[in-house]
N, C-alpha and C positions, 0 to 999 in steps of 0.2 A: 504494499499500499504505499502511495506517494503521500509524503508529509511536507506542507508548505512551511516557511521560513518561521511564521507565528507558532508553530507547533499543532495546528489543526489538521486532521486528515481531509482528504477530499470527501470523503463520505460525511464527516462532522460538518463541514462547511455547508455541503449541498443540503442536509438536514435543517441545519441553523437558518439557511437562506429561506427555506420553504416554510418553516415556523414563521419567521418574520413578515414574510408576504401574507400569510394566512392571517396573522395578528392584525397586519394593517389593514386587511379587508374587512375583518369583523369590526374593527373600530370605526372604519368609515361609515359602515351600516348603522351601527348602534348611535352614533353621533348625529345620524340624518343628513350626512352630507351628499351633495348631488353628484358623487362619483360615479355610481353605478346606474344609469338611466336605463340602459338598453336590457331587455328580458327576454331570453331566447328559449323557445320550446324544445329546441333540438340539445338535449343534454349530452350529446356525442361532441358538442362544441363547446365554447367557453360558458361556464357558469356566469354571467355576465352580472348577476345581482351581487356578486361578491369580487368584482374586478379589483385588482390592485389599486392603491390610492393614487399613484403615480401613473399616468397612462402613456408609457413610455416603452421603447423596444427592451430596456433592461428589465423593468419589472413585469412587462407581458411574458418575456421569456421564463422568469423565474415562476412566474404562476402557471405558465403551461406545464412545467414541471410537476407541479402539485395536482392540477385538474386536468391536464390533457397529456398523460404520461406517454402514451402511444407515440404521439409527435415527438415530442421531447426526445424520447430515446431513439427515435428514428433520426434524429439530427435536424429537425425543421426548427429554424430560428428566425424570429424577426429582425431585420436588418435596419429598415428606415419605415417612418410613418409620418406623413406630412397632410396638409388639408386636402391634397389632390390626388395622392397616390400612396400605395404600400407595398414594400419590397420583402420577401421573406427569402432565405437561402436553405438549401441542403446539400450536402456532399454525399457522393455514392460511397459507401463503405458496406463491410460484411452485413451489419446489422439490417440494412435496408435493401439488400440485393435481391435480384431474381435468379433463376438458374441459367440466365444468359449473359452473366458479367455485365450486368447494367443495373439501373435503381427500378425498383419495384413501382409499378404504375400507381398504387394506392398511397405511396409516399409522395409522388408528385402530385397527387390529387389533394392530400393534406396541405402541402404547401401552398398550392393555388388557391384552395378554399380559404386558408387563413389570411392570405393576402386581400381577398374580397371583404370576408367577414369583419377584419378588424377595420377596415375603412368605413364600412356601415356602422360598426358600434361607434366610431368616432363621430360620423354625422348624427347619431341618435344623441351622442351625448351633449353635442353641440346645441341641439333643439332644446334641451333643457325638459323634455317630456317623456313619459314612460311608452316605449313603444316595443312590442313583440317582433321577432325576427326568426326567419325559417327558411332554408333551402328547399325549394319545391322541385326543381328539375337541374339537371347538369348534362353537358355535352363535352367530348374531349376528342382531341386528335394529336397523334403520335406521329413525329417526322424523323426523329433520329433517336440512336440508342442514349440512354442518360447515363452519362460517365462524368467523373470529376464534379466540381461544384455547380449547381443549377441556381440560378435566381429567376424567382417568380415575381412579376410586377403587375399591379392593377392600379390602371390610371383613370378609373371611371368614378372619382370622387363627385363630380358635378352631376353625374346621373343618380347616384345613390343619394346625394343631398336632396334632389329634387323628389325623387320618390318618398322620402321621409317626410317632406314639406307637403305633399299632396296627400299623403295618409292622414295626417294630422289636421289639414284644412277639410278634408271630407268627411273624417270620422270612419273612412271604409278603407279595406286592405288595399295595397298597391303591390304591383309586382314589377321587377326591374332586372333585366339581363345584363350582367356584367362579365369581363373577360380578364383573364390572367394568362400571361405567356411565360413560358420557362425556356431560359436561355442559358448555353452552357457557357464556359470561359472563353471560349472562341467567338462568341456573340450569335452562334447559331440557333435557330429556333429548333427546341427539343420536343416541346408539348404546349399546347394551349388548351384551356379549360374554359368553358361558360358556365356560369350560375345563374339561375333564375332566384332571386330572392323575393320573399314575400314580407312586406311590414305592414303593421296596424297600430293604430294608435290604441293605448289602453285607458279605459275608463277609471277616474279617480287617482 
């Protein structure tokens, strides 16, 4: 087991980080702070009712380790998140491989969905209103073997913002298709995913 210079093992640091993230989530909920506006019915995705206090890649990745361990163990990480786009990254390695010496398609799907879902959560948080979110459909296209490091980027922030705004204004559900493209270190398109998200304002 590797030991850091501070004397903590990697396992100890990992458990400490998860405990701290969970504690911050609970404290933000009990204090009534508006950090967790989105509420998802898809429990395989983030339990956004207890999202970490700081909505940044660092805390999102730490929270993923606690609440979405399959993606975390597969190596999916949030790299950047802005008002218009979100990028996730994942590297081909033994734990996420398929029998054909490339990355398993489901791991690519996790990274792609996360890039769209986090962008939607950010838009819901900006609205300041409770909104439910759920993936209704998805499509995928694979054009090259997934090897090395892949980056999945969704740039549909404007479309997601419009969907949230329309859902809140109408009081009815809205659907929106968004796209995430996965490219390798050479910049070549490896896979592309499209997700149909449904959003609906929640009463009260």
